[in-house]
NUKOL-597601 format. One record per residue (C-alpha): y, x, z; residue in one letter. Coordinates in nm, 3 decimals. Layout:
BEGIN
<<Y; X; Z>; "a">;
...
END
This chain:
BEGIN
<<0.213; 1.008; -2.889>; "m">;
<<0.419; 0.904; -2.614>; "k">;
<<0.252; 0.682; -2.347>; "q">;
<<0.332; 0.305; -2.301>; "m">;
<<0.550; 0.233; -2.007>; "l">;
<<0.698; -0.154; -1.924>; "t">;
<<0.993; -0.126; -1.706>; "i">;
<<1.069; -0.449; -1.500>; "v">;
<<1.446; -0.446; -1.460>; "y">;
<<1.594; -0.744; -1.291>; "p">;
<<1.944; -0.600; -1.317>; "q">;
<<2.258; -0.692; -1.086>; "c">;
<<2.539; -0.879; -1.253>; "e">;
<<2.778; -0.609; -1.163>; "d">;
<<2.705; -0.295; -1.397>; "s">;
<<2.866; -0.073; -1.138>; "r">;
<<2.593; -0.134; -0.891>; "r">;
<<2.330; 0.008; -1.152>; "t">;
<<2.475; 0.329; -1.260>; "k">;
<<2.280; 0.563; -1.036>; "r">;
<<1.959; 0.409; -1.133>; "l">;
<<2.061; 0.390; -1.491>; "e">;
<<2.094; 0.767; -1.470>; "k">;
<<1.741; 0.784; -1.336>; "l">;
<<1.598; 0.556; -1.613>; "l">;
<<1.756; 0.780; -1.872>; "e">;
<<1.545; 1.070; -1.833>; "e">;
<<1.227; 0.833; -1.824>; "i">;
<<1.337; 0.648; -2.167>; "y">;
<<1.281; 1.000; -2.317>; "g">;
<<0.949; 1.076; -2.162>; "l">;
<<0.762; 0.788; -2.260>; "y">;
<<0.784; 0.491; -2.500>; "e">;
<<0.920; 0.240; -2.278>; "c">;
<<0.935; -0.147; -2.296>; "t">;
<<1.257; -0.286; -2.057>; "v">;
<<1.204; -0.636; -1.951>; "i">;
<<1.559; -0.771; -1.869>; "r">;
<<1.524; -1.120; -1.845>; "r">;
<<1.301; -1.356; -1.673>; "l">;
<<1.199; -1.541; -2.025>; "e">;
<<1.024; -1.177; -2.113>; "d">;
<<0.833; -1.162; -1.782>; "f">;
<<0.505; -1.259; -1.904>; "h">;
<<0.177; -1.133; -2.086>; "s">;
<<0.182; -0.821; -1.879>; "l">;
<<-0.204; -0.762; -1.819>; "e">;
<<-0.338; -0.440; -1.819>; "g">;
<<-0.005; -0.250; -1.856>; "k">;
<<0.156; 0.039; -1.686>; "r">;
<<0.460; -0.160; -1.485>; "l">;
<<0.778; 0.038; -1.322>; "l">;
<<0.959; -0.248; -1.137>; "f">;
<<1.323; -0.075; -1.111>; "a">;
<<1.526; -0.277; -0.858>; "i">;
<<1.915; -0.212; -0.780>; "p">;
<<2.026; -0.348; -0.470>; "l">;
<<2.392; -0.381; -0.382>; "g">;
<<2.550; -0.319; -0.033>; "i">;
<<2.370; -0.645; 0.098>; "s">;
<<2.045; -0.551; -0.015>; "g">;
<<2.017; -0.863; -0.201>; "i">;
<<1.956; -0.905; -0.573>; "n">;
<<1.937; -1.249; -0.689>; "l">;
<<1.766; -1.163; -1.020>; "e">;
<<1.483; -0.989; -0.850>; "y">;
<<1.446; -1.315; -0.622>; "f">;
<<1.379; -1.490; -0.967>; "r">;
<<1.102; -1.251; -1.055>; "y">;
<<0.952; -1.258; -0.710>; "l">;
<<0.926; -1.630; -0.725>; "k">;
<<0.783; -1.636; -1.073>; "y">;
<<0.494; -1.390; -0.941>; "m">;
<<0.424; -1.618; -0.659>; "r">;
<<0.404; -1.922; -0.881>; "l">;
<<0.186; -1.732; -1.134>; "h">;
<<-0.103; -1.555; -0.941>; "p">;
<<-0.327; -1.319; -1.123>; "d">;
<<-0.059; -1.264; -1.397>; "m">;
<<-0.092; -0.877; -1.356>; "l">;
<<-0.482; -0.850; -1.362>; "k">;
<<-0.555; -0.510; -1.483>; "g">;
<<-0.195; -0.395; -1.426>; "c">;
<<-0.083; -0.072; -1.233>; "v">;
<<0.260; -0.041; -1.103>; "g">;
<<0.515; 0.167; -0.908>; "s">;
<<0.825; 0.080; -0.763>; "i">;
<<1.167; 0.251; -0.788>; "l">;
<<1.445; 0.073; -0.564>; "v">;
<<1.824; 0.195; -0.574>; "d">;
<<2.021; 0.075; -0.271>; "g">;
<<2.403; 0.111; -0.161>; "e">;
<<2.322; 0.106; 0.228>; "s">;
<<2.085; 0.285; 0.455>; "e">;
<<1.865; -0.059; 0.502>; "l">;
<<1.655; -0.275; 0.300>; "y">;
<<1.521; -0.062; 0.013>; "t">;
<<1.165; -0.046; 0.197>; "k">;
<<1.163; -0.383; 0.320>; "s">;
<<1.225; -0.494; -0.047>; "v">;
<<0.981; -0.270; -0.201>; "a">;
<<0.664; -0.363; 0.036>; "r">;
<<0.754; -0.734; 0.003>; "e">;
<<0.731; -0.689; -0.394>; "l">;
<<0.447; -0.453; -0.370>; "m">;
<<0.248; -0.728; -0.179>; "f">;
<<0.338; -1.002; -0.384>; "t">;
<<0.241; -0.780; -0.718>; "a">;
<<-0.077; -0.694; -0.565>; "n">;
<<-0.166; -1.036; -0.479>; "a">;
<<-0.101; -1.096; -0.887>; "c">;
<<-0.373; -0.840; -0.948>; "g">;
<<-0.151; -0.526; -0.964>; "c">;
<<-0.287; -0.190; -0.832>; "a">;
<<-0.077; 0.093; -0.683>; "f">;
<<-0.136; 0.455; -0.674>; "p">;
<<-0.047; 0.620; -0.308>; "g">;
<<0.258; 0.660; -0.236>; "r">;
<<0.384; 0.425; -0.541>; "g">;
<<0.739; 0.400; -0.432>; "m">;
<<1.021; 0.580; -0.426>; "v">;
<<1.371; 0.457; -0.275>; "e">;
<<1.718; 0.586; -0.307>; "g">;
<<1.947; 0.471; 0.017>; "t">;
<<2.317; 0.457; -0.033>; "g">;
<<2.374; 0.824; 0.108>; "s">;
<<2.041; 0.987; -0.046>; "l">;
<<1.988; 1.144; 0.343>; "q">;
<<1.653; 1.022; 0.284>; "n">;
<<1.600; 1.305; 0.042>; "f">;
<<1.751; 1.588; 0.287>; "n">;
<<1.421; 1.771; 0.331>; "i">;
<<1.276; 1.727; -0.022>; "q">;
<<1.603; 1.864; -0.135>; "a">;
<<1.590; 2.168; 0.092>; "m">;
<<1.229; 2.207; 0.021>; "q">;
<<1.294; 2.222; -0.364>; "q">;
<<1.634; 2.381; -0.349>; "d">;
<<1.800; 2.106; -0.512>; "l">;
<<2.078; 1.878; -0.407>; "d">;
<<1.981; 1.517; -0.277>; "n">;
<<2.054; 1.374; -0.597>; "m">;
<<1.859; 1.638; -0.793>; "g">;
<<1.530; 1.545; -0.551>; "a">;
<<1.578; 1.190; -0.628>; "y">;
<<1.541; 1.246; -0.983>; "q">;
<<1.256; 1.469; -0.936>; "a">;
<<1.106; 1.217; -0.719>; "a">;
<<1.148; 0.929; -0.978>; "a">;
<<0.975; 1.119; -1.236>; "k">;
<<0.681; 1.226; -0.994>; "r">;
<<0.638; 0.868; -0.957>; "l">;
<<0.614; 0.777; -1.307>; "v">;
<<0.390; 1.057; -1.385>; "a">;
<<0.141; 0.943; -1.101>; "q">;
<<0.169; 0.607; -1.254>; "l">;
<<0.039; 0.708; -1.594>; "m">;
<<-0.208; 0.934; -1.485>; "d">;
<<-0.355; 0.685; -1.219>; "f">;
<<-0.720; 0.609; -1.320>; "t">;
<<-0.976; 0.391; -1.137>; "p">;
<<-1.233; 0.617; -0.942>; "n">;
<<-1.555; 0.378; -0.876>; "p">;
<<-1.894; 0.554; -0.782>; "k">;
<<-2.241; 0.475; -0.808>; "k">;
<<-2.290; 0.454; -0.449>; "e">;
<<-1.937; 0.424; -0.256>; "t">;
<<-1.860; 0.523; 0.127>; "n">;
<<-1.672; 0.264; 0.344>; "i">;
<<-1.497; 0.310; 0.667>; "l">;
<<-1.444; -0.020; 0.862>; "v">;
<<-1.213; 0.020; 1.200>; "l">;
<<-1.128; -0.241; 1.418>; "h">;
<<-1.037; -0.316; 1.790>; "a">;
<<-1.201; -0.623; 1.798>; "s">;
<<-1.493; -0.815; 2.036>; "n">;
<<-1.739; -0.912; 1.766>; "h">;
<<-1.869; -1.194; 1.987>; "k">;
<<-1.555; -1.406; 1.963>; "t">;
<<-1.322; -1.207; 1.694>; "s">;
<<-1.257; -1.451; 1.396>; "n">;
<<-1.172; -1.134; 1.184>; "t">;
<<-1.481; -0.949; 1.265>; "s">;
<<-1.697; -1.270; 1.171>; "m">;
<<-1.497; -1.285; 0.842>; "l">;
<<-1.600; -0.912; 0.789>; "w">;
<<-1.970; -0.989; 0.839>; "d">;
<<-1.933; -1.272; 0.593>; "m">;
<<-1.789; -1.028; 0.312>; "i">;
<<-2.008; -0.726; 0.396>; "k">;
<<-2.335; -0.943; 0.340>; "k">;
<<-2.210; -0.930; -0.059>; "d">;
<<-2.124; -0.563; -0.064>; "l">;
<<-2.390; -0.346; -0.243>; "h">;
<<-2.440; 0.012; -0.329>; "h">;
<<-2.219; 0.093; -0.032>; "c">;
<<-2.259; 0.289; 0.295>; "k">;
<<-2.095; 0.118; 0.555>; "i">;
<<-1.949; 0.309; 0.863>; "t">;
<<-1.796; 0.096; 1.139>; "e">;
<<-1.587; 0.241; 1.420>; "i">;
<<-1.433; 0.036; 1.711>; "s">;
<<-1.101; 0.164; 1.860>; "l">;
<<-1.124; -0.059; 2.180>; "r">;
<<-1.080; -0.023; 2.539>; "n">;
<<-0.836; 0.232; 2.551>; "g">;
<<-0.999; 0.509; 2.397>; "t">;
<<-0.696; 0.585; 2.136>; "v">;
<<-0.433; 0.789; 2.267>; "h">;
<<-0.110; 0.705; 2.040>; "d">;
<<0.067; 1.032; 1.889>; "c">;
<<0.336; 1.177; 2.126>; "s">;
<<0.506; 1.369; 1.840>; "g">;
<<0.396; 1.714; 1.878>; "c">;
<<0.597; 2.030; 1.731>; "p">;
<<0.536; 2.033; 1.384>; "f">;
<<0.369; 2.403; 1.433>; "k">;
<<0.149; 2.267; 1.685>; "m">;
<<0.044; 1.968; 1.499>; "c">;
<<-0.021; 2.221; 1.182>; "m">;
<<-0.240; 2.436; 1.391>; "h">;
<<-0.448; 2.140; 1.511>; "f">;
<<-0.451; 1.987; 1.141>; "s">;
<<-0.603; 2.306; 0.994>; "e">;
<<-0.894; 2.241; 1.202>; "k">;
<<-0.899; 1.861; 1.127>; "s">;
<<-0.819; 1.820; 1.494>; "s">;
<<-0.552; 1.678; 1.717>; "c">;
<<-0.420; 1.802; 2.058>; "y">;
<<-0.526; 1.452; 2.204>; "y">;
<<-0.870; 1.467; 2.069>; "g">;
<<-1.097; 1.156; 2.185>; "g">;
<<-1.253; 0.912; 1.922>; "v">;
<<-1.003; 0.990; 1.671>; "i">;
<<-1.089; 1.351; 1.623>; "v">;
<<-1.431; 1.320; 1.700>; "e">;
<<-1.545; 1.015; 1.478>; "q">;
<<-1.253; 0.878; 1.286>; "v">;
<<-1.119; 1.193; 1.129>; "y">;
<<-1.493; 1.320; 0.980>; "p">;
<<-1.527; 0.940; 0.868>; "a">;
<<-1.204; 0.934; 0.663>; "i">;
<<-1.281; 1.260; 0.512>; "e">;
<<-1.627; 1.121; 0.410>; "a">;
<<-1.514; 0.787; 0.277>; "c">;
<<-1.409; 0.644; -0.041>; "d">;
<<-1.207; 0.349; 0.099>; "a">;
<<-1.121; 0.232; 0.449>; "v">;
<<-1.107; -0.137; 0.562>; "v">;
<<-0.887; -0.234; 0.857>; "l">;
<<-0.962; -0.548; 1.059>; "l">;
<<-0.641; -0.667; 1.157>; "c">;
<<-0.631; -0.983; 1.354>; "p">;
<<-0.246; -1.108; 1.411>; "n">;
<<-0.156; -1.189; 1.725>; "y">;
<<0.228; -1.096; 1.723>; "n">;
<<0.319; -1.025; 1.375>; "d">;
<<0.203; -0.664; 1.394>; "a">;
<<-0.048; -0.448; 1.353>; "l">;
<<-0.250; -0.393; 1.707>; "s">;
<<-0.178; -0.131; 1.945>; "a">;
<<-0.510; 0.071; 1.876>; "n">;
<<-0.463; 0.042; 1.479>; "l">;
<<-0.106; 0.178; 1.488>; "t">;
<<-0.222; 0.448; 1.745>; "a">;
<<-0.493; 0.523; 1.479>; "f">;
<<-0.212; 0.528; 1.190>; "i">;
<<0.013; 0.766; 1.386>; "n">;
<<-0.263; 0.997; 1.474>; "r">;
<<-0.357; 1.006; 1.114>; "l">;
<<-0.061; 1.211; 1.038>; "t">;
<<-0.251; 1.536; 1.186>; "a">;
<<-0.524; 1.498; 0.930>; "l">;
<<-0.305; 1.414; 0.668>; "f">;
<<-0.123; 1.721; 0.695>; "r">;
<<-0.399; 1.904; 0.560>; "k">;
<<-0.558; 1.647; 0.337>; "n">;
<<-0.392; 1.371; 0.142>; "q">;
<<-0.576; 1.060; 0.045>; "f">;
<<-0.473; 0.960; -0.304>; "y">;
<<-0.826; 0.919; -0.400>; "e">;
<<-0.899; 0.680; -0.115>; "k">;
<<-0.836; 0.282; -0.108>; "s">;
<<-0.727; 0.074; 0.166>; "i">;
<<-0.819; -0.280; 0.204>; "f">;
<<-0.732; -0.512; 0.494>; "a">;
<<-0.836; -0.836; 0.637>; "l">;
<<-0.558; -1.033; 0.831>; "v">;
<<-0.656; -1.341; 1.017>; "v">;
<<-0.368; -1.521; 1.197>; "s">;
<<-0.368; -1.744; 1.494>; "g">;
<<-0.058; -1.920; 1.328>; "y">;
<<0.102; -1.781; 1.047>; "s">;
<<0.253; -1.434; 0.935>; "g">;
<<-0.066; -1.269; 0.793>; "g">;
<<0.165; -1.143; 0.484>; "n">;
<<0.395; -0.946; 0.738>; "i">;
<<0.082; -0.748; 0.890>; "v">;
<<-0.049; -0.696; 0.531>; "a">;
<<0.306; -0.573; 0.442>; "e">;
<<0.267; -0.317; 0.748>; "q">;
<<-0.065; -0.182; 0.606>; "v">;
<<0.106; -0.143; 0.280>; "i">;
<<0.419; 0.058; 0.398>; "s">;
<<0.182; 0.249; 0.656>; "a">;
<<-0.142; 0.353; 0.453>; "m">;
<<-0.032; 0.309; 0.108>; "s">;
<<0.361; 0.407; 0.070>; "m">;
<<0.345; 0.659; 0.336>; "n">;
<<-0.053; 0.804; 0.395>; "k">;
<<-0.094; 0.766; 0.016>; "t">;
<<-0.404; 0.539; 0.016>; "f">;
<<-0.436; 0.387; -0.327>; "r">;
<<-0.403; 0.000; -0.325>; "l">;
<<-0.664; -0.174; -0.518>; "p">;
<<-0.577; -0.563; -0.683>; "p">;
<<-0.617; -0.820; -0.432>; "y">;
<<-0.650; -0.548; -0.163>; "f">;
<<-0.599; -0.780; 0.153>; "a">;
<<-0.747; -1.123; 0.261>; "m">;
<<-0.549; -1.358; 0.462>; "l">;
<<-0.681; -1.623; 0.650>; "e">;
<<-0.551; -1.846; 0.952>; "t">;
<<-0.819; -1.958; 1.235>; "a">;
<<-0.722; -2.000; 1.587>; "n">;
<<-0.997; -2.070; 1.819>; "n">;
<<-1.297; -1.849; 1.867>; "p">;
<<-1.528; -1.872; 1.553>; "a">;
<<-1.287; -2.138; 1.400>; "s">;
<<-1.284; -1.897; 1.088>; "i">;
<<-1.618; -2.045; 0.998>; "l">;
<<-1.486; -2.400; 0.977>; "e">;
<<-1.214; -2.282; 0.700>; "v">;
<<-1.252; -2.470; 0.401>; "e">;
<<-1.468; -2.277; 0.122>; "d">;
<<-1.467; -1.963; 0.373>; "i">;
<<-1.811; -1.811; 0.252>; "q">;
<<-1.687; -1.835; -0.101>; "k">;
<<-1.358; -1.657; -0.050>; "k">;
<<-1.554; -1.404; 0.124>; "a">;
<<-1.805; -1.366; -0.152>; "s">;
<<-1.492; -1.337; -0.380>; "a">;
<<-1.324; -1.080; -0.206>; "f">;
<<-1.643; -0.862; -0.166>; "a">;
<<-1.672; -0.881; -0.545>; "e">;
<<-1.310; -0.752; -0.571>; "n">;
<<-1.400; -0.481; -0.355>; "m">;
<<-1.680; -0.379; -0.556>; "m">;
<<-1.492; -0.387; -0.881>; "k">;
<<-1.269; -0.122; -0.740>; "a">;
<<-1.519; 0.103; -0.559>; "l">;
<<-1.867; 0.055; -0.747>; "v">;
<<-1.963; 0.171; -1.069>; "k">;
<<-2.150; -0.087; -1.296>; "e">;
<<-2.472; 0.012; -1.361>; "s">;
END
């Protein structure tokens, strides 16, 4: 009996724009029992389903029908509770595919949808983004694209939760605990985490050298030893903690609508370890506290870097986003302790097996 797959497919009005995506989907239709949602009116009652979001983009990178779906999700939080999703985006230019995908992943995740690591495949207009995969698999670029789409759906259908009786959480930050609103928020959350071993590592005070793009062979040489040419806290503390943990929590104060320099350096340096050990069985969470606005921008950066790229799985409601400007003003946010407790409970559901 075939597995059940729901394909959310907001089509472009111009059928010429969907020919390449249709070719990919035809093979998927033959492998699974598929329900295809083409009308917004049918986009409901999806709790607990396996969802493939198939998004065709024209040269402008804009699919007006897709934006109707995006609006609906934002107005109906929790509509995707218990769902697991993946995203297939097909474009006509070299731009927009990834930005559309990470915005969609952020929004669907905020509605309760989990995503496997690397839960997105994109086809740019030229398909040059498949040059390396095509060479490695002895295929043309279209063949590599088709193979990637099949793997994406197979991974979606095989995805299973992986809670443990005791879970190991790694927290990475570059904050001053005495004044940081983000750290204060984490302190509220961790009080309600049980059956968890928590390791906290600070990346402050210039201790993290950014990746300088060593030659591939050199990077692989150090990777085989779970090391990196630049050493330091990343090799001595972070790499072993990453290997040992079940989940990573990033504390992300938002100063300039971007991840802080030290967190960015950590992600870049993670490449050396990633070459040896991929992270499909590990989860990523983020706390984003903004002085003014733009928390979603930072959360989407975490999604694209840690989940789409570095293969961490994205649990439902992976990020907590708050606004707090002055020191300790996070403590004045309405219902903040209740929100923190709810986020801790969400983490526990994803990570800790019920006794």
